[in-house]
N, C-alpha and C positions, 0 to 999 in steps of 0.2 A: 854583396853576395849573401851575407847573413840575413838581411831583410827579405831577400828573394826566397831563401830557404824557409824562413819563418812563414811567409805567405803561403808557400806550397804546402808546408806541413799543416798549416791552419785549414787549407782547403781539403786536404786528404782526411784529416781528423774529423772535420765537419761531415764529409761524405759518409764515413763509417757510422758516425753518430746518427745522422739522418736515416740511414738504412736500418739501424737497430730500432729507432723510434717508430719507423714505419711498420716494421714487423710486429711491434707490440701494440700499436693503435689501429692503423689503417687496415691491416690484414684481417682484423676482427669484425669489420663492418659487413653487415649482411646485405645482400642484394647487389647485383652487378652494376646497376645504374648508380646507386649510392656509393659503391666502392670506387667507381671511375671518377665521380665528382669529387669525393673526398681526396682521392689520390692526386688529382690535378691541383686542387687548392693547397694540399699539404706541400707538394713539391714546389709549387710557385712561391708560397710564403717562406718556406725554409731556405730556399736558395736566394730569395730576395733578402733574407736576413744575412746570409753569407756574403752577398755582394755589398751590403751595407757595412758589414764588419771590415771587409777588405778596403773600403774607402778610408777607414780610420787608420789601419796599419799600412801606410803607404811605403813605397820604396823610394828613398831619396838618392837621386843620382848626383846632384850637386846643389849649390845654393839656390838655383833657379828652376831646376827640373825635379819634379816629384811625380812618381807614377804609381798606379795601383792595378790590380788584376781583377777588378770587378766583373769585366766582361767574360772571364772564364766561368763564373757562376752561372751566367746566362747561357753560354754555349753548351756547357756540360748537361744542364737540366733540359735543354732543348733536344740534345742528342738522345737522351735516355727516357725522357718523359713527354716530349712533344712541344709544339709551339705555344699552346695555351699556358702551361706552367712557365715557359720562358717569358711570355708577355707579362704575366702576373709578377714574376720576379723582377723584370725590368721596370715595371711601374713602381714597385716598392723601392727599388734602388734609386729611381729618378726622384721620388718624393723625399727620400732620405738625403739625397744629394742637396736638395733645396733647403731642407731643415738644418742640415749640419753646416753648410757653408753659405747660407743666405740666398735670397732670391735676387741673383745678379745675372748678368749676361752669361758668364761662365757656367753658372749652375743650370740655367735654362738650356743652354747648348748641350751640356753634359747629360742632362735628363732626357732631352730629345734624342741624343745620339744612342743612348743605351736602349731606348725603345725601338729605334730603327734597327739596331743590331739584332734585337729579338725577332723582329719581323723578317729580316733577311735570313737569319739563322733558321727560322721556321720554314722558309722556302727552300733553303739549302738541304735541310735534313730529309727532304722528300726525294732528293736526287738519287738515281740508282747506282750509288757508289758504295764501297765498303765504309763501315762506320768511321775508321781512322781517317780516311780521305775526306769524308764529310765534315769531321770535326776540325781538321786542318783548314778546310775551306771556310768554315765558320770563323775560325781564328783569323784567317787572312781578311775576311770581310770586316770583322770587328776592328782590326788594325786600320783598314781603309777608312772606316767610319771615324775612328779617333783622329786620323790624319786630316780628314776634311773638316772636322769640327775644330781642331786646333788651328788649321789654316784660316778658317773663317774668324776664329776668335783673335788670333795674334796678327792677322793680316800679313803673315810672313811664312811663306812656304818652306824656306830653308830651316827656320826654327822648328816648324812642325816636323820636317823630315828628320832633324836631329833627334827629336824626342822619340820618333818611331824607330830610329836606329837603336836607341837604348832599349826600347820596349820589345823589339823583335826577339832577341835571344831569351828574354824572360818569358815571353809569350810561348815560344817554341818549347823550351825546356819544361816550363810549368805545365804547358798544355799536354805534352807527351806523358808526363808523370800522372797528371790528373786523369787523362784518358785511360791509362792502364789500370788505375785503381777503380775508376768507374766501370770499366769492362769486367774487372774481376767481381765487383759487387753485383753487377747485372747478371753475369753468367751464374754466379753462386745462387742468386735469388731464383732464377729460372730453373736451375737444377733442383733446388729444394722444393719448389712448387711442383715440379714433375714427380718427384719422389713422394710427396704427400698425396698427389692424385693417384699414383700407382698403388700406394699403401691403402688408400681408401677403397680403390677398386678391388684389390685382393681381399680386403676385409669383407666387402659385400659378397664376393664370390664364395668365400669360405662360409659365411653366415648362411647363404642360400643353399650351399651344399649340405650343411648341418641340418637345416630345416627339411630338405628333401630326404635325408637319411632317416630322420625321426618319423616322417610320414610313412616311409616304406616299412619301418619297424613296427609302426602302429597297425598297419594292414596285416 
């Protein structure tokens, strides 16, 4: 339980840090096209880093079962930033999986599975459901990908099902908390952006009103 709480705390802390860095760097980029491109790259790379870190801080169930929540990094960035950052993040996680644990069958299967998760999550995020429902669907799809990859790797469906049973509560609890934090950050950012636009619009209106008053006084 302590390892699970540590992983969830790590994800939440990273999300807040990534949001703050984004406001300091990406929001200053001029031009809509450049902003969108930088935003996609930034989120993809940052959450790819998060997924890689989660692979290091694994959750040990017993002497033979070790789990991690790397897929949550892909699903959360897909929900709030789109499929492209999710694919970038998944590719980074896949490469790091091979670098950290070696180019073996398990590493190749794990790298392929996370990329498939990103692609399926990108399709799921376009469905006309509420964000929470879409996020839980992406989580469910990710768990299915983990199940199939483990079944293929171990050649034992029962062993794979046992691992999924352990992973399911961690995925649901962690997913709910991560979703709520992500929603809070997203809504706060949208609200702040709207306030800035309104403030800028009122400033322009006041400036125009002052200019018009000066012209009338001059006449």
